[in-house]
TORKOL-4160 file (C-alpha; in steps of 0.2 Angstrom, whole numbers, padded with zeros to 4 digits, m for minus):
212
<pt num="1" X="0030" Y="0059" Z="0090"/>
<pt num="2" X="0014" Y="0048" Z="0091"/>
<pt num="3" X="0005" Y="0042" Z="0106"/>
<pt num="4" X="m0007" Y="0028" Z="0109"/>
<pt num="5" X="m0024" Y="0032" Z="0103"/>
<pt num="6" X="m0019" Y="0047" Z="0093"/>
<pt num="7" X="m0030" Y="0053" Z="0079"/>
<pt num="8" X="m0020" Y="0057" Z="0064"/>
<pt num="9" X="m0026" Y="0069" Z="0050"/>
<pt num="10" X="m0018" Y="0070" Z="0033"/>
<pt num="11" X="m0022" Y="0087" Z="0024"/>
<pt num="12" X="m0017" Y="0093" Z="0007"/>
<pt num="13" X="m0021" Y="0093" Z="m0012"/>
<pt num="14" X="m0022" Y="0079" Z="m0025"/>
<pt num="15" X="m0006" Y="0071" Z="m0019"/>
<pt num="16" X="m0014" Y="0068" Z="m0002"/>
<pt num="17" X="m0031" Y="0065" Z="m0009"/>
<pt num="18" X="m0025" Y="0051" Z="m0021"/>
<pt num="19" X="m0043" Y="0045" Z="m0025"/>
<pt num="20" X="m0049" Y="0043" Z="m0008"/>
<pt num="21" X="m0068" Y="0039" Z="m0006"/>
<pt num="22" X="m0079" Y="0053" Z="0000"/>
<pt num="23" X="m0093" Y="0041" Z="0005"/>
<pt num="24" X="m0082" Y="0032" Z="0018"/>
<pt num="25" X="m0072" Y="0048" Z="0024"/>
<pt num="26" X="m0080" Y="0049" Z="0041"/>
<pt num="27" X="m0074" Y="0031" Z="0046"/>
<pt num="28" X="m0056" Y="0030" Z="0053"/>
<pt num="29" X="m0043" Y="0018" Z="0045"/>
<pt num="30" X="m0053" Y="0012" Z="0030"/>
<pt num="31" X="m0042" Y="0009" Z="0015"/>
<pt num="32" X="m0055" Y="0017" Z="0003"/>
<pt num="33" X="m0055" Y="0033" Z="0014"/>
<pt num="34" X="m0037" Y="0035" Z="0015"/>
<pt num="35" X="m0033" Y="0034" Z="m0004"/>
<pt num="36" X="m0020" Y="0026" Z="m0014"/>
<pt num="37" X="m0006" Y="0038" Z="m0011"/>
<pt num="38" X="0008" Y="0041" Z="0002"/>
<pt num="39" X="m0006" Y="0045" Z="0016"/>
<pt num="40" X="m0014" Y="0028" Z="0013"/>
<pt num="41" X="0003" Y="0019" Z="0013"/>
<pt num="42" X="0009" Y="0028" Z="0028"/>
<pt num="43" X="m0007" Y="0024" Z="0037"/>
<pt num="44" X="m0006" Y="0006" Z="0033"/>
<pt num="45" X="0012" Y="0006" Z="0040"/>
<pt num="46" X="0006" Y="0013" Z="0056"/>
<pt num="47" X="m0009" Y="0002" Z="0057"/>
<pt num="48" X="0001" Y="m0014" Z="0054"/>
<pt num="49" X="0018" Y="m0010" Z="0063"/>
<pt num="50" X="0010" Y="m0002" Z="0078"/>
<pt num="51" X="m0007" Y="m0010" Z="0079"/>
<pt num="52" X="m0007" Y="m0010" Z="0098"/>
<pt num="53" X="m0007" Y="0009" Z="0098"/>
<pt num="54" X="m0025" Y="0010" Z="0091"/>
<pt num="55" X="m0023" Y="0025" Z="0080"/>
<pt num="56" X="m0037" Y="0033" Z="0071"/>
<pt num="57" X="m0032" Y="0040" Z="0054"/>
<pt num="58" X="m0041" Y="0051" Z="0042"/>
<pt num="59" X="m0038" Y="0059" Z="0025"/>
<pt num="60" X="m0045" Y="0076" Z="0020"/>
<pt num="61" X="m0034" Y="0080" Z="0005"/>
<pt num="62" X="m0044" Y="0088" Z="m0010"/>
<pt num="63" X="m0037" Y="0088" Z="m0027"/>
<pt num="64" X="m0033" Y="0105" Z="m0034"/>
<pt num="65" X="m0033" Y="0114" Z="m0018"/>
<pt num="66" X="m0022" Y="0128" Z="m0013"/>
<pt num="67" X="m0019" Y="0135" Z="0005"/>
<pt num="68" X="m0033" Y="0148" Z="0004"/>
<pt num="69" X="m0045" Y="0133" Z="0000"/>
<pt num="70" X="m0039" Y="0123" Z="0015"/>
<pt num="71" X="m0043" Y="0138" Z="0026"/>
<pt num="72" X="m0060" Y="0139" Z="0019"/>
<pt num="73" X="m0064" Y="0122" Z="0025"/>
<pt num="74" X="m0053" Y="0121" Z="0040"/>
<pt num="75" X="m0066" Y="0122" Z="0053"/>
<pt num="76" X="m0075" Y="0107" Z="0047"/>
<pt num="77" X="m0061" Y="0097" Z="0040"/>
<pt num="78" X="m0048" Y="0100" Z="0053"/>
<pt num="79" X="m0052" Y="0110" Z="0069"/>
<pt num="80" X="m0069" Y="0101" Z="0072"/>
<pt num="81" X="m0060" Y="0084" Z="0071"/>
<pt num="82" X="m0048" Y="0088" Z="0085"/>
<pt num="83" X="m0034" Y="0078" Z="0078"/>
<pt num="84" X="m0019" Y="0074" Z="0089"/>
<pt num="85" X="m0007" Y="0074" Z="0074"/>
<pt num="86" X="m0010" Y="0085" Z="0058"/>
<pt num="87" X="0001" Y="0082" Z="0043"/>
<pt num="88" X="0000" Y="0096" Z="0029"/>
<pt num="89" X="0007" Y="0095" Z="0011"/>
<pt num="90" X="0002" Y="0110" Z="0001"/>
<pt num="91" X="0010" Y="0121" Z="m0012"/>
<pt num="92" X="0011" Y="0114" Z="m0029"/>
<pt num="93" X="m0006" Y="0121" Z="m0035"/>
<pt num="94" X="m0002" Y="0138" Z="m0027"/>
<pt num="95" X="0012" Y="0140" Z="m0040"/>
<pt num="96" X="0005" Y="0128" Z="m0054"/>
<pt num="97" X="m0012" Y="0137" Z="m0055"/>
<pt num="98" X="m0003" Y="0154" Z="m0055"/>
<pt num="99" X="0006" Y="0150" Z="m0071"/>
<pt num="100" X="m0011" Y="0150" Z="m0080"/>
<pt num="101" X="m0025" Y="0162" Z="m0080"/>
<pt num="102" X="m0035" Y="0153" Z="m0065"/>
<pt num="103" X="m0026" Y="0161" Z="m0050"/>
<pt num="104" X="m0016" Y="0176" Z="m0047"/>
<pt num="105" X="m0006" Y="0170" Z="m0031"/>
<pt num="106" X="0012" Y="0173" Z="m0027"/>
<pt num="107" X="0025" Y="0165" Z="m0016"/>
<pt num="108" X="0021" Y="0180" Z="m0004"/>
<pt num="109" X="0003" Y="0175" Z="m0004"/>
<pt num="110" X="0007" Y="0157" Z="m0001"/>
<pt num="111" X="0018" Y="0161" Z="0014"/>
<pt num="112" X="0006" Y="0173" Z="0022"/>
<pt num="113" X="m0009" Y="0161" Z="0020"/>
<pt num="114" X="0001" Y="0146" Z="0026"/>
<pt num="115" X="0007" Y="0156" Z="0041"/>
<pt num="116" X="m0011" Y="0162" Z="0045"/>
<pt num="117" X="m0017" Y="0144" Z="0044"/>
<pt num="118" X="m0004" Y="0137" Z="0056"/>
<pt num="119" X="m0007" Y="0151" Z="0068"/>
<pt num="120" X="m0025" Y="0148" Z="0068"/>
<pt num="121" X="m0023" Y="0130" Z="0071"/>
<pt num="122" X="m0011" Y="0132" Z="0085"/>
<pt num="123" X="m0023" Y="0145" Z="0093"/>
<pt num="124" X="m0037" Y="0133" Z="0092"/>
<pt num="125" X="m0028" Y="0117" Z="0096"/>
<pt num="126" X="m0013" Y="0121" Z="0106"/>
<pt num="127" X="m0007" Y="0103" Z="0110"/>
<pt num="128" X="m0009" Y="0098" Z="0092"/>
<pt num="129" X="0007" Y="0090" Z="0084"/>
<pt num="130" X="0009" Y="0097" Z="0067"/>
<pt num="131" X="0019" Y="0090" Z="0052"/>
<pt num="132" X="0023" Y="0101" Z="0037"/>
<pt num="133" X="0029" Y="0092" Z="0022"/>
<pt num="134" X="0040" Y="0100" Z="0009"/>
<pt num="135" X="0032" Y="0103" Z="m0008"/>
<pt num="136" X="0041" Y="0095" Z="m0022"/>
<pt num="137" X="0041" Y="0093" Z="m0041"/>
<pt num="138" X="0052" Y="0082" Z="m0052"/>
<pt num="139" X="0059" Y="0088" Z="m0069"/>
<pt num="140" X="0048" Y="0078" Z="m0081"/>
<pt num="141" X="0030" Y="0079" Z="m0088"/>
<pt num="142" X="0022" Y="0096" Z="m0084"/>
<pt num="143" X="0038" Y="0102" Z="m0075"/>
<pt num="144" X="0052" Y="0111" Z="m0085"/>
<pt num="145" X="0065" Y="0123" Z="m0081"/>
<pt num="146" X="0053" Y="0138" Z="m0082"/>
<pt num="147" X="0047" Y="0132" Z="m0065"/>
<pt num="148" X="0064" Y="0137" Z="m0057"/>
<pt num="149" X="0070" Y="0146" Z="m0047"/>
<pt num="150" X="0052" Y="0151" Z="m0042"/>
<pt num="151" X="0047" Y="0134" Z="m0035"/>
<pt num="152" X="0062" Y="0134" Z="m0024"/>
<pt num="153" X="0055" Y="0150" Z="m0016"/>
<pt num="154" X="0039" Y="0141" Z="m0012"/>
<pt num="155" X="0049" Y="0127" Z="m0004"/>
<pt num="156" X="0058" Y="0139" Z="0007"/>
<pt num="157" X="0042" Y="0148" Z="0012"/>
<pt num="158" X="0035" Y="0131" Z="0018"/>
<pt num="159" X="0051" Y="0128" Z="0028"/>
<pt num="160" X="0050" Y="0146" Z="0036"/>
<pt num="161" X="0033" Y="0142" Z="0042"/>
<pt num="162" X="0038" Y="0125" Z="0049"/>
<pt num="163" X="0053" Y="0133" Z="0058"/>
<pt num="164" X="0042" Y="0148" Z="0065"/>
<pt num="165" X="0030" Y="0136" Z="0073"/>
<pt num="166" X="0042" Y="0122" Z="0077"/>
<pt num="167" X="0033" Y="0109" Z="0068"/>
<pt num="168" X="0040" Y="0092" Z="0061"/>
<pt num="169" X="0047" Y="0093" Z="0043"/>
<pt num="170" X="0046" Y="0080" Z="0030"/>
<pt num="171" X="0059" Y="0084" Z="0016"/>
<pt num="172" X="0051" Y="0077" Z="0001"/>
<pt num="173" X="0060" Y="0087" Z="m0012"/>
<pt num="174" X="0077" Y="0082" Z="m0005"/>
<pt num="175" X="0071" Y="0064" Z="m0004"/>
<pt num="176" X="0067" Y="0064" Z="m0023"/>
<pt num="177" X="0082" Y="0074" Z="m0027"/>
<pt num="178" X="0092" Y="0059" Z="m0020"/>
<pt num="179" X="0080" Y="0046" Z="m0028"/>
<pt num="180" X="0083" Y="0052" Z="m0046"/>
<pt num="181" X="0101" Y="0046" Z="m0044"/>
<pt num="182" X="0094" Y="0028" Z="m0044"/>
<pt num="183" X="0079" Y="0030" Z="m0056"/>
<pt num="184" X="0074" Y="0043" Z="m0068"/>
<pt num="185" X="0061" Y="0056" Z="m0063"/>
<pt num="186" X="0047" Y="0048" Z="m0072"/>
<pt num="187" X="0049" Y="0032" Z="m0061"/>
<pt num="188" X="0044" Y="0042" Z="m0046"/>
<pt num="189" X="0031" Y="0055" Z="m0054"/>
<pt num="190" X="0027" Y="0052" Z="m0072"/>
<pt num="191" X="0019" Y="0070" Z="m0074"/>
<pt num="192" X="0032" Y="0078" Z="m0062"/>
<pt num="193" X="0019" Y="0081" Z="m0049"/>
<pt num="194" X="0008" Y="0066" Z="m0045"/>
<pt num="195" X="0018" Y="0052" Z="m0038"/>
<pt num="196" X="0018" Y="0034" Z="m0045"/>
<pt num="197" X="0016" Y="0020" Z="m0034"/>
<pt num="198" X="0035" Y="0020" Z="m0032"/>
<pt num="199" X="0035" Y="0038" Z="m0028"/>
<pt num="200" X="0021" Y="0037" Z="m0015"/>
<pt num="201" X="0029" Y="0022" Z="m0007"/>
<pt num="202" X="0045" Y="0032" Z="m0005"/>
<pt num="203" X="0035" Y="0047" Z="0002"/>
<pt num="204" X="0027" Y="0036" Z="0015"/>
<pt num="205" X="0044" Y="0029" Z="0021"/>
<pt num="206" X="0050" Y="0047" Z="0023"/>
<pt num="207" X="0035" Y="0052" Z="0032"/>
<pt num="208" X="0036" Y="0037" Z="0044"/>
<pt num="209" X="0055" Y="0041" Z="0047"/>
<pt num="210" X="0050" Y="0058" Z="0054"/>
<pt num="211" X="0033" Y="0054" Z="0062"/>
<pt num="212" X="0031" Y="0036" Z="0065"/>
């Protein structure tokens, strides 16, 4: 999927953000700018394993964001950057925040907004290679049975968008469903949402299998 000299952009919420530096965000391939999560780990794998390809890798994930907030900053934080490969992981906040009083979104809103975002991106950058990552949660911490089956509808919505636009698909939820056979959910994401170092490393491996 990758070609020599590609600019790779990671987009999403706190799982992608993972403490990245805003001060160095404009510089490609800096560890501080890529964060401490799966995006930074996947970038490190690309930059060491395929150093001759001279990739330029950026992270524009922002903690707490939902699809409509990606759309609000999309011109500056995606389209103007003209990436060759765009990876998007978004969805957990779209359901999480709707469970409180801060957001009145639904799975229909999530799918509509996500579809519109990818359509807009395809129109602006027709040669862009897009990767959609499956939203995921683990049953521990903040996540209990009350999240289901609604969360599965969000996962299915993301998959429909990926299928409609024929993007690459990284199956994070099914990956973690397999992983908990070997270690408890807390090992991978102590609060059920934000990966531990172990969980982020597993995500980076899954992403690399699809993209790298």
